[in-house]
Residue frames as qw, qx, qy, qz and C-alpha x, y, z in Angstrom:
[[0.340, -0.599, -0.165, -0.705, 50.04, -18.27, -7.90],
 [0.052, 0.145, -0.773, 0.616, 49.87, -18.08, -4.13],
 [0.109, -0.426, -0.893, 0.095, 46.88, -19.21, -2.13],
 [0.058, 0.559, 0.350, -0.749, 45.62, -15.67, -1.38],
 [0.246, 0.359, -0.391, -0.811, 45.41, -14.66, -5.03],
 [0.203, -0.104, -0.926, -0.302, 43.83, -18.04, -5.84],
 [0.037, -0.494, -0.768, 0.407, 41.18, -17.46, -3.14],
 [0.159, 0.528, 0.061, -0.832, 40.45, -13.95, -4.48],
 [0.250, 0.200, -0.669, -0.671, 40.13, -15.31, -7.99],
 [0.166, -0.272, -0.947, -0.040, 37.82, -18.10, -6.80],
 [0.040, 0.542, 0.554, -0.631, 35.73, -15.57, -4.86],
 [0.225, 0.438, -0.221, -0.842, 35.43, -13.35, -7.91],
 [0.262, 0.042, -0.835, -0.483, 34.45, -16.27, -10.09],
 [0.096, -0.394, -0.884, 0.231, 31.92, -17.51, -7.53],
 [0.124, 0.530, 0.281, -0.790, 30.46, -14.00, -7.36],
 [0.293, 0.332, -0.475, -0.760, 30.18, -13.80, -11.16],
 [0.229, -0.087, -0.942, -0.229, 28.81, -17.35, -11.42],
 [0.042, 0.409, 0.751, -0.516, 26.24, -16.62, -8.72],
 [0.289, 0.554, 0.140, -0.768, 24.74, -13.67, -10.61],
 [0.320, 0.328, -0.637, -0.621, 25.02, -15.24, -14.04],
 [0.130, -0.088, -0.986, -0.059, 23.36, -18.45, -12.93],
 [0.219, 0.424, 0.628, -0.614, 20.25, -16.75, -11.57],
 [0.229, 0.499, 0.683, 0.482, 17.43, -16.56, -14.10],
 [0.077, -0.196, -0.037, -0.977, 15.82, -13.24, -14.77],
 [0.346, 0.161, 0.599, -0.703, 12.59, -12.48, -12.98],
 [0.647, 0.323, -0.116, -0.681, 10.51, -12.83, -16.13],
 [0.540, 0.245, -0.785, -0.182, 11.71, -16.41, -16.51],
 [0.126, -0.115, 0.847, -0.503, 10.66, -17.51, -13.04],
 [0.221, -0.387, -0.856, -0.262, 7.56, -19.72, -12.81],
 [0.187, -0.688, -0.625, 0.317, 4.48, -17.85, -11.66],
 [0.176, -0.311, 0.046, 0.933, 5.59, -14.48, -13.00],
 [0.211, -0.018, -0.488, -0.847, 3.10, -14.44, -15.85],
 [0.264, -0.443, -0.855, -0.056, 0.31, -16.15, -13.95],
 [0.290, -0.719, -0.197, -0.601, -2.50, -14.11, -12.47],
 [0.349, 0.043, -0.658, 0.666, -1.42, -13.05, -8.99],
 [0.275, -0.742, -0.606, 0.077, -3.81, -12.22, -6.17],
 [0.101, 0.724, -0.011, 0.682, -4.18, -8.51, -5.56],
 [0.223, -0.010, -0.617, 0.755, -3.28, -6.96, -2.26],
 [0.156, -0.696, -0.700, -0.040, -6.58, -6.45, -0.43],
 [0.135, 0.132, -0.082, 0.978, -7.42, -2.74, -0.38],
 [0.343, 0.310, 0.505, -0.729, -11.02, -3.08, 0.73],
 [0.223, 0.352, 0.841, 0.344, -14.09, -3.62, -1.34],
 [0.168, 0.570, 0.241, -0.767, -15.47, -0.11, -1.81],
 [0.463, 0.423, 0.710, 0.319, -17.73, -0.20, -4.84],
 [0.119, 0.225, 0.241, 0.937, -18.18, 3.56, -5.17],
 [0.282, 0.165, 0.360, -0.874, -21.06, 5.87, -4.51],
 [0.331, 0.483, 0.811, 0.006, -24.59, 4.77, -5.27],
 [0.218, 0.547, 0.460, 0.665, -26.49, 6.90, -7.81],
 [0.292, -0.896, -0.318, -0.103, -28.08, 8.99, -5.06],
 [0.598, -0.618, 0.069, 0.506, -24.68, 9.72, -3.55],
 [0.487, 0.130, 0.399, 0.766, -23.30, 10.70, -6.96],
 [0.016, 0.764, 0.437, 0.475, -26.19, 13.13, -7.45],
 [0.461, -0.862, -0.154, 0.144, -25.61, 14.66, -4.01],
 [0.629, -0.353, 0.218, 0.657, -21.86, 14.98, -4.72],
 [0.350, 0.397, 0.440, 0.725, -22.50, 16.71, -8.08],
 [0.169, -0.870, -0.358, -0.294, -24.99, 19.14, -6.53],
 [0.571, -0.750, -0.035, 0.331, -22.59, 19.96, -3.69],
 [0.579, -0.093, 0.308, 0.749, -19.72, 20.57, -6.13],
 [0.170, 0.607, 0.437, 0.642, -21.89, 22.87, -8.25],
 [0.363, -0.886, -0.277, -0.077, -23.11, 24.73, -5.15],
 [0.634, -0.551, 0.089, 0.536, -19.54, 25.16, -3.92],
 [0.477, 0.168, 0.387, 0.771, -18.38, 26.39, -7.33],
 [0.002, -0.757, -0.416, -0.504, -21.25, 28.89, -7.69],
 [0.490, -0.845, -0.172, 0.129, -20.71, 30.18, -4.13],
 [0.637, -0.355, 0.200, 0.654, -16.98, 30.56, -4.71],
 [0.348, 0.384, 0.429, 0.740, -17.55, 32.35, -8.00],
 [0.186, -0.866, -0.367, -0.285, -20.03, 34.70, -6.34],
 [0.574, -0.732, -0.017, 0.366, -17.53, 35.53, -3.60],
 [0.573, -0.046, 0.334, 0.747, -14.88, 36.14, -6.25],
 [0.158, 0.627, 0.438, 0.625, -17.18, 38.51, -8.13],
 [0.350, -0.883, -0.288, -0.123, -18.21, 40.35, -4.96],
 [0.526, -0.810, 0.150, 0.211, -14.79, 40.74, -3.33],
 [0.755, -0.051, 0.362, 0.544, -12.19, 39.96, -6.00],
 [0.216, -0.276, 0.301, 0.887, -10.71, 42.13, -8.74],
 [0.025, 0.396, 0.723, 0.566, -13.92, 41.82, -10.78],
 [0.133, -0.687, -0.611, 0.370, -15.84, 43.92, -8.21],
 [0.127, -0.371, 0.111, 0.913, -14.75, 47.15, -9.95],
 [0.145, -0.073, -0.633, -0.757, -17.15, 46.47, -12.84],
 [0.153, -0.497, -0.851, 0.075, -20.16, 45.74, -10.63],
 [0.161, -0.230, 0.006, -0.960, -22.92, 48.32, -10.41],
 [0.109, 0.328, 0.826, -0.445, -25.91, 48.29, -8.12],
 [0.011, -0.429, -0.615, -0.661, -29.09, 48.86, -10.17],
 [0.324, -0.758, -0.566, 0.033, -30.99, 50.13, -7.11],
 [0.417, -0.554, -0.131, 0.708, -28.56, 52.97, -6.36],
 [0.259, 0.266, 0.409, 0.834, -29.20, 54.93, -9.57],
 [0.142, 0.419, 0.342, -0.829, -31.04, 58.21, -9.15],
 [0.345, 0.541, 0.737, 0.213, -34.19, 58.42, -11.20]]
């Protein structure tokens, strides 16, 4: 074997040995220990008053949207005005 082919073979073996000798990630020390979380702030959520305000605003938005849908959407064909009937 000439020196070039020997070098290629050694390089291939070193490459294979390098990857085979590395332990898997789950075998590394510290992998299964509790790790510190990345800090994302410390928002604890809305207080009860804020939750109540948010629920009321969502209901108000839904009722308003539904009323607009009934007044101007496809359901408006079935609406009748009780004050426009002739007595």
